N, C-alpha and C positions, 0 to 999 in steps of 0.2 A: 504494499500499500504505499503510495507515493508520499502522502502527508506524513506518515510516521517515518519513513526514510528521511524525509526533509527535517523532521524534528530531531533525529539522531544526528544528521549532518550539521545541524545548526548548533547543537549543544555539545557534540562529542558523545560517544557511547557511555562513558563513565558518568558524566554530568547529566545526560539524559535520564539515565536510570535514577540517580539521585533526586533529581527534580520531579520526576514522575512518580516515584515510589513503586516502580516496577523494574524488575530485573533486566539486564541487558538482553538475556536470552528471550524473555517475553516479548520485549519491544522488537528484537529481530525477527522472532516468529510471527508477530502481527504484520511487520513490514514486508516480509517475503511471501506472506499469504499462507504459511504452513499451518497457522492457528489464527483464529478471529477472536476478538474480545467478546466475552459473554454478555448477552443482551441486558441482563440484570446489573451490569456494571458499566454500561455505556455512559450514563449521565456522569458518574464520577471520573471515568477515563477521559471524556470529552472536556470536562472542566479542567483536569490536570494538565492535559496536553494542549489544550486550546485548539482542538480539532473538532468540528461539528459532528454530531452523532451520525448524521446521514452520510458522511464521509468515512466514518469508521466502520460502518456496516451498511453499505449501499443495498445489500440484499434485503435489508428490513426497512427500506425506505417508506413503505406504506404506513408503518407505525409512527413515523415522524411527521406525516402530513406533507403538504405542498412545500417546496423548498425554493 
């Protein structure tokens, strides 16, 4: 996912993990698409990373309404 890759690139992997509260491996898993953030945690993740929920999980965009 480009937005998470950009977040990691902007802050560096260690700082991105520290700032977000998520491990480097979790961030990289989300970035490369091997894992996706859990729907129940999207609001929290969106707030921490500054990435809109519909960008974190475009497959669930109907839950977020018109963007």
